[in-house]
PDBQT receptor file of N, H, CA, C and O in Angstrom, charges set to zero:
ATOM      1  N   UNK A   1       7.403 -13.332   5.328  1.00  0.00    +0.000 N 
ATOM      2  CA  UNK A   1       7.835 -12.759   4.075  1.00  0.00    +0.000 C 
ATOM      3  C   UNK A   1       8.440 -13.877   3.242  1.00  0.00    +0.000 C 
ATOM      4  O   UNK A   1       9.267 -14.642   3.737  1.00  0.00    +0.000 OA
ATOM      5  N   UNK A   2       8.036 -13.977   1.989  1.00  0.00    +0.000 N 
ATOM      6  H   UNK A   2       7.363 -13.356   1.587  1.00  0.00    +0.000 HD
ATOM      7  CA  UNK A   2       8.585 -15.034   1.143  1.00  0.00    +0.000 C 
ATOM      8  C   UNK A   2       9.118 -14.460  -0.164  1.00  0.00    +0.000 C 
ATOM      9  O   UNK A   2       8.912 -13.287  -0.476  1.00  0.00    +0.000 OA
ATOM     10  N   UNK A   3       9.793 -15.295  -0.905  1.00  0.00    +0.000 N 
ATOM     11  H   UNK A   3       9.961 -16.247  -0.651  1.00  0.00    +0.000 HD
ATOM     12  CA  UNK A   3      10.398 -14.868  -2.159  1.00  0.00    +0.000 C 
ATOM     13  C   UNK A   3       9.381 -14.378  -3.168  1.00  0.00    +0.000 C 
ATOM     14  O   UNK A   3       9.662 -13.446  -3.921  1.00  0.00    +0.000 OA
ATOM     15  N   UNK A   4       8.206 -14.985  -3.200  1.00  0.00    +0.000 N 
ATOM     16  H   UNK A   4       7.977 -15.743  -2.588  1.00  0.00    +0.000 HD
ATOM     17  CA  UNK A   4       7.179 -14.575  -4.151  1.00  0.00    +0.000 C 
ATOM     18  C   UNK A   4       6.759 -13.133  -3.899  1.00  0.00    +0.000 C 
ATOM     19  O   UNK A   4       6.611 -12.359  -4.844  1.00  0.00    +0.000 OA
ATOM     20  N   UNK A   5       6.566 -12.768  -2.648  1.00  0.00    +0.000 N 
ATOM     21  H   UNK A   5       6.686 -13.397  -1.880  1.00  0.00    +0.000 HD
ATOM     22  CA  UNK A   5       6.191 -11.400  -2.292  1.00  0.00    +0.000 C 
ATOM     23  C   UNK A   5       7.286 -10.416  -2.712  1.00  0.00    +0.000 C 
ATOM     24  O   UNK A   5       6.998  -9.351  -3.258  1.00  0.00    +0.000 OA
ATOM     25  N   UNK A   6       8.536 -10.782  -2.454  1.00  0.00    +0.000 N 
ATOM     26  H   UNK A   6       8.770 -11.647  -2.011  1.00  0.00    +0.000 HD
ATOM     27  CA  UNK A   6       9.640  -9.902  -2.830  1.00  0.00    +0.000 C 
ATOM     28  C   UNK A   6       9.739  -9.739  -4.338  1.00  0.00    +0.000 C 
ATOM     29  O   UNK A   6      10.063  -8.653  -4.819  1.00  0.00    +0.000 OA
ATOM     30  N   UNK A   7       9.468 -10.793  -5.089  1.00  0.00    +0.000 N 
ATOM     31  H   UNK A   7       9.205 -11.676  -4.699  1.00  0.00    +0.000 HD
ATOM     32  CA  UNK A   7       9.482 -10.694  -6.555  1.00  0.00    +0.000 C 
ATOM     33  C   UNK A   7       8.367  -9.775  -7.041  1.00  0.00    +0.000 C 
ATOM     34  O   UNK A   7       8.549  -9.046  -8.016  1.00  0.00    +0.000 OA
ATOM     35  N   UNK A   8       7.218  -9.800  -6.375  1.00  0.00    +0.000 N 
ATOM     36  H   UNK A   8       7.070 -10.392  -5.583  1.00  0.00    +0.000 HD
ATOM     37  CA  UNK A   8       6.127  -8.886  -6.735  1.00  0.00    +0.000 C 
ATOM     38  C   UNK A   8       6.556  -7.438  -6.545  1.00  0.00    +0.000 C 
ATOM     39  O   UNK A   8       6.289  -6.585  -7.392  1.00  0.00    +0.000 OA
ATOM     40  N   UNK A   9       7.214  -7.170  -5.441  1.00  0.00    +0.000 N 
ATOM     41  H   UNK A   9       7.430  -7.863  -4.753  1.00  0.00    +0.000 HD
ATOM     42  CA  UNK A   9       7.703  -5.811  -5.185  1.00  0.00    +0.000 C 
ATOM     43  C   UNK A   9       8.714  -5.416  -6.262  1.00  0.00    +0.000 C 
ATOM     44  O   UNK A   9       8.653  -4.314  -6.807  1.00  0.00    +0.000 OA
ATOM     45  N   UNK A  10       9.634  -6.317  -6.559  1.00  0.00    +0.000 N 
ATOM     46  H   UNK A  10       9.683  -7.212  -6.116  1.00  0.00    +0.000 HD
ATOM     47  CA  UNK A  10      10.669  -6.026  -7.544  1.00  0.00    +0.000 C 
ATOM     48  C   UNK A  10      10.110  -5.813  -8.943  1.00  0.00    +0.000 C 
ATOM     49  O   UNK A  10      10.702  -5.081  -9.735  1.00  0.00    +0.000 OA
ATOM     50  N   UNK A  11       8.994  -6.431  -9.259  1.00  0.00    +0.000 N 
ATOM     51  H   UNK A  11       8.513  -7.027  -8.615  1.00  0.00    +0.000 HD
ATOM     52  CA  UNK A  11       8.433  -6.325 -10.609  1.00  0.00    +0.000 C 
ATOM     53  C   UNK A  11       8.035  -4.895 -10.942  1.00  0.00    +0.000 C 
ATOM     54  O   UNK A  11       7.951  -4.531 -12.115  1.00  0.00    +0.000 OA
ATOM     55  N   UNK A  12       7.794  -4.096  -9.937  1.00  0.00    +0.000 N 
ATOM     56  H   UNK A  12       7.862  -4.392  -8.984  1.00  0.00    +0.000 HD
ATOM     57  CA  UNK A  12       7.431  -2.701 -10.176  1.00  0.00    +0.000 C 
ATOM     58  C   UNK A  12       8.613  -1.754 -10.185  1.00  0.00    +0.000 C 
ATOM     59  O   UNK A  12       8.450  -0.561 -10.440  1.00  0.00    +0.000 OA
ATOM     60  N   UNK A  13       9.801  -2.272  -9.910  1.00  0.00    +0.000 N 
ATOM     61  H   UNK A  13       9.933  -3.241  -9.703  1.00  0.00    +0.000 HD
ATOM     62  CA  UNK A  13      10.993  -1.431  -9.856  1.00  0.00    +0.000 C 
ATOM     63  C   UNK A  13      11.727  -1.443 -11.183  1.00  0.00    +0.000 C 
ATOM     64  O   UNK A  13      11.701  -2.431 -11.917  1.00  0.00    +0.000 OA
ATOM     65  N   UNK A  14      12.389  -0.319 -11.482  1.00  0.00    +0.000 N 
ATOM     66  H   UNK A  14      12.410   0.484 -10.886  1.00  0.00    +0.000 HD
ATOM     67  CA  UNK A  14      13.190  -0.219 -12.694  1.00  0.00    +0.000 C 
ATOM     68  C   UNK A  14      14.644   0.040 -12.320  1.00  0.00    +0.000 C 
ATOM     69  O   UNK A  14      14.942   0.653 -11.295  1.00  0.00    +0.000 OA
ATOM     70  N   UNK A  15      15.519  -0.430 -13.156  1.00  0.00    +0.000 N 
ATOM     71  H   UNK A  15      15.278  -0.927 -13.989  1.00  0.00    +0.000 HD
ATOM     72  CA  UNK A  15      16.942  -0.192 -12.984  1.00  0.00    +0.000 C 
ATOM     73  C   UNK A  15      17.218   1.306 -13.125  1.00  0.00    +0.000 C 
ATOM     74  O   UNK A  15      16.734   1.952 -14.054  1.00  0.00    +0.000 OA
ATOM     75  N   UNK A  16      17.993   1.842 -12.201  1.00  0.00    +0.000 N 
ATOM     76  H   UNK A  16      18.386   1.317 -11.446  1.00  0.00    +0.000 HD
ATOM     77  CA  UNK A  16      18.324   3.261 -12.253  1.00  0.00    +0.000 C 
ATOM     78  C   UNK A  16      19.235   3.622 -13.407  1.00  0.00    +0.000 C 
ATOM     79  O   UNK A  16      19.271   4.781 -13.822  1.00  0.00    +0.000 OA
ATOM     80  N   UNK A  17      19.975   2.655 -13.935  1.00  0.00    +0.000 N 
ATOM     81  H   UNK A  17      19.947   1.714 -13.598  1.00  0.00    +0.000 HD
ATOM     82  CA  UNK A  17      20.915   2.925 -15.019  1.00  0.00    +0.000 C 
ATOM     83  C   UNK A  17      20.255   2.847 -16.396  1.00  0.00    +0.000 C 
ATOM     84  O   UNK A  17      20.451   3.733 -17.228  1.00  0.00    +0.000 OA
ATOM     85  N   UNK A  18      19.473   1.792 -16.638  1.00  0.00    +0.000 N 
ATOM     86  H   UNK A  18      19.313   1.073 -15.962  1.00  0.00    +0.000 HD
ATOM     87  CA  UNK A  18      18.922   1.592 -17.990  1.00  0.00    +0.000 C 
ATOM     88  C   UNK A  18      17.412   1.801 -18.083  1.00  0.00    +0.000 C 
ATOM     89  O   UNK A  18      16.876   1.928 -19.184  1.00  0.00    +0.000 OA
ATOM     90  N   UNK A  19      16.728   1.836 -16.955  1.00  0.00    +0.000 N 
ATOM     91  H   UNK A  19      17.163   1.733 -16.061  1.00  0.00    +0.000 HD
ATOM     92  CA  UNK A  19      15.282   2.066 -16.960  1.00  0.00    +0.000 C 
ATOM     93  C   UNK A  19      14.433   0.836 -17.215  1.00  0.00    +0.000 C 
ATOM     94  O   UNK A  19      13.207   0.935 -17.244  1.00  0.00    +0.000 OA
ATOM     95  N   UNK A  20      15.054  -0.326 -17.401  1.00  0.00    +0.000 N 
ATOM     96  H   UNK A  20      16.050  -0.407 -17.377  1.00  0.00    +0.000 HD
ATOM     97  CA  UNK A  20      14.304  -1.557 -17.639  1.00  0.00    +0.000 C 
ATOM     98  C   UNK A  20      13.816  -2.139 -16.322  1.00  0.00    +0.000 C 
ATOM     99  O   UNK A  20      14.442  -1.963 -15.277  1.00  0.00    +0.000 OA
ATOM    100  N   UNK A  21      12.674  -2.842 -16.392  1.00  0.00    +0.000 N 
ATOM    101  H   UNK A  21      12.165  -2.985 -17.241  1.00  0.00    +0.000 HD
ATOM    102  CA  UNK A  21      12.183  -3.540 -15.207  1.00  0.00    +0.000 C 
ATOM    103  C   UNK A  21      13.109  -4.713 -14.905  1.00  0.00    +0.000 C 
ATOM    104  O   UNK A  21      13.707  -5.295 -15.809  1.00  0.00    +0.000 OA
ATOM    105  N   UNK A  22      13.217  -5.047 -13.639  1.00  0.00    +0.000 N 
ATOM    106  H   UNK A  22      12.731  -4.574 -12.904  1.00  0.00    +0.000 HD
ATOM    107  CA  UNK A  22      14.039  -6.181 -13.245  1.00  0.00    +0.000 C 
ATOM    108  C   UNK A  22      13.381  -7.478 -13.683  1.00  0.00    +0.000 C 
ATOM    109  O   UNK A  22      12.155  -7.589 -13.668  1.00  0.00    +0.000 OA
ATOM    110  N   UNK A  23      14.173  -8.445 -14.068  1.00  0.00    +0.000 N 
ATOM    111  H   UNK A  23      15.169  -8.354 -14.081  1.00  0.00    +0.000 HD
ATOM    112  CA  UNK A  23      13.702  -9.769 -14.461  1.00  0.00    +0.000 C 
ATOM    113  C   UNK A  23      13.488 -10.591 -13.190  1.00  0.00    +0.000 C 
ATOM    114  O   UNK A  23      14.428 -11.184 -12.660  1.00  0.00    +0.000 OA
ATOM    115  N   UNK A  24      12.267 -10.621 -12.714  1.00  0.00    +0.000 N 
ATOM    116  H   UNK A  24      11.503 -10.139 -13.144  1.00  0.00    +0.000 HD
ATOM    117  CA  UNK A  24      11.983 -11.265 -11.428  1.00  0.00    +0.000 C 
ATOM    118  C   UNK A  24      12.144 -12.786 -11.488  1.00  0.00    +0.000 C 
ATOM    119  O   UNK A  24      12.305 -13.423 -10.447  1.00  0.00    +0.000 OA
ATOM    120  N   UNK A  25      12.104 -13.378 -12.685  1.00  0.00    +0.000 N 
ATOM    121  H   UNK A  25      11.974 -12.860 -13.531  1.00  0.00    +0.000 HD
ATOM    122  CA  UNK A  25      12.322 -14.819 -12.794  1.00  0.00    +0.000 C 
ATOM    123  C   UNK A  25      13.766 -15.185 -12.445  1.00  0.00    +0.000 C 
ATOM    124  O   UNK A  25      14.060 -16.330 -12.100  1.00  0.00    +0.000 OA
ATOM    125  N   UNK A  26      14.657 -14.206 -12.538  1.00  0.00    +0.000 N 
ATOM    126  H   UNK A  26      14.419 -13.276 -12.818  1.00  0.00    +0.000 HD
ATOM    127  CA  UNK A  26      16.067 -14.463 -12.255  1.00  0.00    +0.000 C 
ATOM    128  C   UNK A  26      16.483 -13.953 -10.879  1.00  0.00    +0.000 C 
ATOM    129  O   UNK A  26      17.660 -14.018 -10.525  1.00  0.00    +0.000 OA
ATOM    130  N   UNK A  27      15.533 -13.448 -10.108  1.00  0.00    +0.000 N 
ATOM    131  H   UNK A  27      14.577 -13.395 -10.396  1.00  0.00    +0.000 HD
ATOM    132  CA  UNK A  27      15.834 -12.926  -8.773  1.00  0.00    +0.000 C 
ATOM    133  C   UNK A  27      15.834 -14.063  -7.763  1.00  0.00    +0.000 C 
ATOM    134  O   UNK A  27      14.942 -14.911  -7.770  1.00  0.00    +0.000 OA
ATOM    135  N   UNK A  28      16.830 -14.075  -6.905  1.00  0.00    +0.000 N 
ATOM    136  H   UNK A  28      17.554 -13.386  -6.900  1.00  0.00    +0.000 HD
ATOM    137  CA  UNK A  28      16.920 -15.084  -5.859  1.00  0.00    +0.000 C 
ATOM    138  C   UNK A  28      17.035 -14.404  -4.505  1.00  0.00    +0.000 C 
ATOM    139  O   UNK A  28      17.820 -13.473  -4.328  1.00  0.00    +0.000 OA
ATOM    140  N   UNK A  29      16.252 -14.876  -3.564  1.00  0.00    +0.000 N 
ATOM    141  H   UNK A  29      15.615 -15.633  -3.708  1.00  0.00    +0.000 HD
ATOM    142  CA  UNK A  29      16.332 -14.374  -2.198  1.00  0.00    +0.000 C 
ATOM    143  C   UNK A  29      17.367 -15.221  -1.476  1.00  0.00    +0.000 C 
ATOM    144  O   UNK A  29      17.214 -16.436  -1.345  1.00  0.00    +0.000 OA
ATOM    145  N   UNK A  30      18.416 -14.568  -1.010  1.00  0.00    +0.000 N 
ATOM    146  H   UNK A  30      18.540 -13.581  -1.116  1.00  0.00    +0.000 HD
ATOM    147  CA  UNK A  30      19.518 -15.305  -0.400  1.00  0.00    +0.000 C 
ATOM    148  C   UNK A  30      19.318 -15.552   1.082  1.00  0.00    +0.000 C 
ATOM    149  O   UNK A  30      19.871 -16.506   1.631  1.00  0.00    +0.000 OA
ATOM    150  N   UNK A  31      18.534 -14.707   1.738  1.00  0.00    +0.000 N 
ATOM    151  H   UNK A  31      18.085 -13.933   1.292  1.00  0.00    +0.000 HD
ATOM    152  CA  UNK A  31      18.305 -14.888   3.162  1.00  0.00    +0.000 C 
ATOM    153  C   UNK A  31      17.447 -13.760   3.706  1.00  0.00    +0.000 C 
ATOM    154  O   UNK A  31      17.162 -12.785   3.012  1.00  0.00    +0.000 OA
ATOM    155  N   UNK A  32      17.047 -13.908   4.937  1.00  0.00    +0.000 N 
ATOM    156  H   UNK A  32      17.279 -14.701   5.500  1.00  0.00    +0.000 HD
ATOM    157  CA  UNK A  32      16.183 -12.935   5.592  1.00  0.00    +0.000 C 
ATOM    158  C   UNK A  32      16.798 -12.496   6.913  1.00  0.00    +0.000 C 
ATOM    159  O   UNK A  32      17.431 -13.279   7.621  1.00  0.00    +0.000 OA
ATOM    160  N   UNK A  33      16.599 -11.259   7.213  1.00  0.00    +0.000 N 
ATOM    161  H   UNK A  33      16.085 -10.623   6.637  1.00  0.00    +0.000 HD
ATOM    162  CA  UNK A  33      16.995 -10.721   8.510  1.00  0.00    +0.000 C 
ATOM    163  C   UNK A  33      15.761 -10.010   9.056  1.00  0.00    +0.000 C 
ATOM    164  O   UNK A  33      15.405  -8.938   8.566  1.00  0.00    +0.000 OA
ATOM    165  N   UNK A  34      15.113 -10.577  10.047  1.00  0.00    +0.000 N 
ATOM    166  H   UNK A  34      15.403 -11.447  10.445  1.00  0.00    +0.000 HD
ATOM    167  CA  UNK A  34      13.851 -10.034  10.543  1.00  0.00    +0.000 C 
ATOM    168  C   UNK A  34      13.973  -8.576  10.956  1.00  0.00    +0.000 C 
ATOM    169  O   UNK A  34      13.099  -7.771  10.632  1.00  0.00    +0.000 OA
ATOM    170  N   UNK A  35      15.038  -8.220  11.664  1.00  0.00    +0.000 N 
ATOM    171  H   UNK A  35      15.747  -8.874  11.927  1.00  0.00    +0.000 HD
ATOM    172  CA  UNK A  35      15.161  -6.840  12.134  1.00  0.00    +0.000 C 
ATOM    173  C   UNK A  35      15.313  -5.867  10.965  1.00  0.00    +0.000 C 
ATOM    174  O   UNK A  35      14.942  -4.700  11.087  1.00  0.00    +0.000 OA
ATOM    175  N   UNK A  36      15.853  -6.328   9.836  1.00  0.00    +0.000 N 
ATOM    176  H   UNK A  36      16.155  -7.276   9.737  1.00  0.00    +0.000 HD
ATOM    177  CA  UNK A  36      15.956  -5.465   8.660  1.00  0.00    +0.000 C 
ATOM    178  C   UNK A  36      14.562  -5.137   8.144  1.00  0.00    +0.000 C 
ATOM    179  O   UNK A  36      14.293  -4.000   7.756  1.00  0.00    +0.000 OA
ATOM    180  N   UNK A  37      13.670  -6.134   8.138  1.00  0.00    +0.000 N 
ATOM    181  H   UNK A  37      13.888  -7.057   8.453  1.00  0.00    +0.000 HD
ATOM    182  CA  UNK A  37      12.313  -5.885   7.646  1.00  0.00    +0.000 C 
ATOM    183  C   UNK A  37      11.592  -4.878   8.548  1.00  0.00    +0.000 C 
ATOM    184  O   UNK A  37      10.817  -4.057   8.055  1.00  0.00    +0.000 OA
ATOM    185  N   UNK A  38      11.834  -4.930   9.842  1.00  0.00    +0.000 N 
ATOM    186  H   UNK A  38      12.463  -5.596  10.242  1.00  0.00    +0.000 HD
ATOM    187  CA  UNK A  38      11.226  -3.932  10.729  1.00  0.00    +0.000 C 
ATOM    188  C   UNK A  38      11.735  -2.544  10.372  1.00  0.00    +0.000 C 
ATOM    189  O   UNK A  38      10.959  -1.590  10.315  1.00  0.00    +0.000 OA
ATOM    190  N   UNK A  39      13.053  -2.428  10.129  1.00  0.00    +0.000 N 
ATOM    191  H   UNK A  39      13.684  -3.203  10.175  1.00  0.00    +0.000 HD
ATOM    192  CA  UNK A  39      13.636  -1.142   9.760  1.00  0.00    +0.000 C 
ATOM    193  C   UNK A  39      13.085  -0.638   8.430  1.00  0.00    +0.000 C 
ATOM    194  O   UNK A  39      12.750   0.540   8.298  1.00  0.00    +0.000 OA
ATOM    195  N   UNK A  40      12.992  -1.531   7.445  1.00  0.00    +0.000 N 
ATOM    196  H   UNK A  40      13.265  -2.487   7.552  1.00  0.00    +0.000 HD
ATOM    197  CA  UNK A  40      12.477  -1.137   6.137  1.00  0.00    +0.000 C 
ATOM    198  C   UNK A  40      11.025  -0.701   6.256  1.00  0.00    +0.000 C 
ATOM    199  O   UNK A  40      10.626   0.301   5.662  1.00  0.00    +0.000 OA
ATOM    200  N   UNK A  41      10.246  -1.435   7.006  1.00  0.00    +0.000 N 
ATOM    201  H   UNK A  41      10.570  -2.249   7.488  1.00  0.00    +0.000 HD
ATOM    202  CA  UNK A  41       8.838  -1.076   7.199  1.00  0.00    +0.000 C 
ATOM    203  C   UNK A  41       8.716   0.328   7.810  1.00  0.00    +0.000 C 
ATOM    204  O   UNK A  41       7.910   1.140   7.354  1.00  0.00    +0.000 OA
ATOM    205  N   UNK A  42       9.499   0.598   8.817  1.00  0.00    +0.000 N 
ATOM    206  H   UNK A  42      10.153  -0.061   9.188  1.00  0.00    +0.000 HD
ATOM    207  CA  UNK A  42       9.474   1.917   9.459  1.00  0.00    +0.000 C 
ATOM    208  C   UNK A  42       9.891   3.005   8.472  1.00  0.00    +0.000 C 
ATOM    209  O   UNK A  42       9.285   4.075   8.422  1.00  0.00    +0.000 OA
ATOM    210  N   UNK A  43      10.925   2.724   7.696  1.00  0.00    +0.000 N 
ATOM    211  H   UNK A  43      11.418   1.855   7.736  1.00  0.00    +0.000 HD
ATOM    212  CA  UNK A  43      11.410   3.703   6.720  1.00  0.00    +0.000 C 
ATOM    213  C   UNK A  43      10.347   3.982   5.655  1.00  0.00    +0.000 C 
ATOM    214  O   UNK A  43      10.082   5.140   5.336  1.00  0.00    +0.000 OA
ATOM    215  N   UNK A  44       9.743   2.935   5.107  1.00  0.00    +0.000 N 
ATOM    216  H   UNK A  44       9.959   1.993   5.367  1.00  0.00    +0.000 HD
ATOM    217  CA  UNK A  44       8.784   3.112   4.029  1.00  0.00    +0.000 C 
ATOM    218  C   UNK A  44       7.519   3.838   4.476  1.00  0.00    +0.000 C 
ATOM    219  O   UNK A  44       6.871   4.503   3.668  1.00  0.00    +0.000 OA
ATOM    220  N   UNK A  45       7.167   3.719   5.738  1.00  0.00    +0.000 N 
ATOM    221  H   UNK A  45       7.693   3.179   6.394  1.00  0.00    +0.000 HD
ATOM    222  CA  UNK A  45       5.995   4.459   6.234  1.00  0.00    +0.000 C 
ATOM    223  C   UNK A  45       6.229   5.960   6.134  1.00  0.00    +0.000 C 
ATOM    224  O   UNK A  45       5.279   6.725   5.968  1.00  0.00    +0.000 OA
ATOM    225  N   UNK A  46       7.481   6.388   6.232  1.00  0.00    +0.000 N 
ATOM    226  H   UNK A  46       8.253   5.766   6.367  1.00  0.00    +0.000 HD
ATOM    227  CA  UNK A  46       7.804   7.814   6.207  1.00  0.00    +0.000 C 
ATOM    228  C   UNK A  46       8.359   8.278   4.859  1.00  0.00    +0.000 C 
ATOM    229  O   UNK A  46       8.458   9.484   4.630  1.00  0.00    +0.000 OA
ATOM    230  N   UNK A  47       8.720   7.367   3.970  1.00  0.00    +0.000 N 
ATOM    231  H   UNK A  47       8.640   6.388   4.156  1.00  0.00    +0.000 HD
ATOM    232  CA  UNK A  47       9.344   7.720   2.698  1.00  0.00    +0.000 C 
ATOM    233  C   UNK A  47       8.335   8.388   1.782  1.00  0.00    +0.000 C 
ATOM    234  O   UNK A  47       7.224   7.887   1.610  1.00  0.00    +0.000 OA
ATOM    235  N   UNK A  48       8.717   9.528   1.186  1.00  0.00    +0.000 N 
ATOM    236  H   UNK A  48       9.619   9.935   1.326  1.00  0.00    +0.000 HD
ATOM    237  CA  UNK A  48       7.800  10.287   0.332  1.00  0.00    +0.000 C 
ATOM    238  C   UNK A  48       7.921   9.941  -1.146  1.00  0.00    +0.000 C 
ATOM    239  O   UNK A  48       7.234  10.537  -1.977  1.00  0.00    +0.000 OA
ATOM    240  N   UNK A  49       8.786   8.985  -1.486  1.00  0.00    +0.000 N 
ATOM    241  H   UNK A  49       9.344   8.501  -0.812  1.00  0.00    +0.000 HD
ATOM    242  CA  UNK A  49       8.924   8.561  -2.872  1.00  0.00    +0.000 C 
ATOM    243  C   UNK A  49       9.928   9.355  -3.683  1.00  0.00    +0.000 C 
ATOM    244  O   UNK A  49      10.084   9.102  -4.878  1.00  0.00    +0.000 OA
ATOM    245  N   UNK A  50      10.612  10.304  -3.071  1.00  0.00    +0.000 N 
ATOM    246  H   UNK A  50      10.485  10.509  -2.101  1.00  0.00    +0.000 HD
ATOM    247  CA  UNK A  50      11.578  11.135  -3.779  1.00  0.00    +0.000 C 
ATOM    248  C   UNK A  50      12.944  10.443  -3.796  1.00  0.00    +0.000 C 
ATOM    249  O   UNK A  50      13.780  10.663  -2.920  1.00  0.00    +0.000 OA
ATOM    250  N   UNK A  51      13.149   9.596  -4.822  1.00  0.00    +0.000 N 
ATOM    251  H   UNK A  51      12.470   9.417  -5.533  1.00  0.00    +0.000 HD
ATOM    252  CA  UNK A  51      14.405   8.852  -4.913  1.00  0.00    +0.000 C 
ATOM    253  C   UNK A  51      15.581   9.763  -5.269  1.00  0.00    +0.000 C 
ATOM    254  O   UNK A  51      16.708   9.508  -4.845  1.00  0.00    +0.000 OA
ATOM    255  N   UNK A  52      15.331  10.819  -6.041  1.00  0.00    +0.000 N 
ATOM    256  H   UNK A  52      14.416  11.027  -6.385  1.00  0.00    +0.000 HD
ATOM    257  CA  UNK A  52      16.423  11.747  -6.373  1.00  0.00    +0.000 C 
ATOM    258  C   UNK A  52      16.995  12.349  -5.107  1.00  0.00    +0.000 C 
ATOM    259  O   UNK A  52      18.214  12.438  -4.956  1.00  0.00    +0.000 OA
ATOM    260  N   UNK A  53      16.126  12.764  -4.193  1.00  0.00    +0.000 N 
ATOM    261  H   UNK A  53      15.136  12.692  -4.316  1.00  0.00    +0.000 HD
ATOM    262  CA  UNK A  53      16.598  13.311  -2.927  1.00  0.00    +0.000 C 
ATOM    263  C   UNK A  53      17.272  12.235  -2.091  1.00  0.00    +0.000 C 
ATOM    264  O   UNK A  53      18.274  12.497  -1.426  1.00  0.00    +0.000 OA
ATOM    265  N   UNK A  54      16.731  11.041  -2.123  1.00  0.00    +0.000 N 
ATOM    266  H   UNK A  54      15.917  10.829  -2.663  1.00  0.00    +0.000 HD
ATOM    267  CA  UNK A  54      17.297   9.936  -1.352  1.00  0.00    +0.000 C 
ATOM    268  C   UNK A  54      18.745   9.673  -1.742  1.00  0.00    +0.000 C 
ATOM    269  O   UNK A  54      19.596   9.423  -0.888  1.00  0.00    +0.000 OA
ATOM    270  N   UNK A  55      19.015   9.733  -3.059  1.00  0.00    +0.000 N 
ATOM    271  H   UNK A  55      18.324   9.936  -3.752  1.00  0.00    +0.000 HD
ATOM    272  CA  UNK A  55      20.364   9.455  -3.536  1.00  0.00    +0.000 C 
ATOM    273  C   UNK A  55      21.134  10.734  -3.884  1.00  0.00    +0.000 C 
ATOM    274  O   UNK A  55      22.124  10.693  -4.614  1.00  0.00    +0.000 OA
ATOM    275  N   UNK A  56      20.670  11.855  -3.359  1.00  0.00    +0.000 N 
ATOM    276  H   UNK A  56      19.865  11.888  -2.766  1.00  0.00    +0.000 HD
ATOM    277  CA  UNK A  56      21.325  13.151  -3.555  1.00  0.00    +0.000 C 
ATOM    278  C   UNK A  56      21.497  13.535  -5.004  1.00  0.00    +0.000 C 
ATOM    279  O   UNK A  56      22.530  14.082  -5.390  1.00  0.00    +0.000 OA
ATOM    280  N   UNK A  57      20.489  13.251  -5.806  1.00  0.00    +0.000 N 
ATOM    281  H   UNK A  57      19.650  12.807  -5.492  1.00  0.00    +0.000 HD
ATOM    282  CA  UNK A  57      20.500  13.657  -7.217  1.00  0.00    +0.000 C 
ATOM    283  C   UNK A  57      19.368  14.627  -7.439  1.00  0.00    +0.000 C 
ATOM    284  O   UNK A  57      18.213  14.323  -7.138  1.00  0.00    +0.000 OA
ATOM    285  N   UNK A  58      19.682  15.763  -7.952  1.00  0.00    +0.000 N 
ATOM    286  H   UNK A  58      20.620  16.010  -8.197  1.00  0.00    +0.000 HD
ATOM    287  CA  UNK A  58      18.662  16.794  -8.184  1.00  0.00    +0.000 C 
ATOM    288  C   UNK A  58      18.140  16.743  -9.598  1.00  0.00    +0.000 C 
ATOM    289  O   UNK A  58      17.277  17.539  -9.967  1.00  0.00    +0.000 OA
TER     290      UNK A  58
């Protein structure tokens, strides 16, 4: 996993407060934790995309 891949993922995300896309040119990857990526991968396989439910917002 590299910073370029993470910036690609971030380019499709919007800020929950203002709705603007994140400025990926200003994003910095500070470090990696391999076991976190395994957890995220497992979570995303089951995630249905309902962020309102995820953050308890109806």
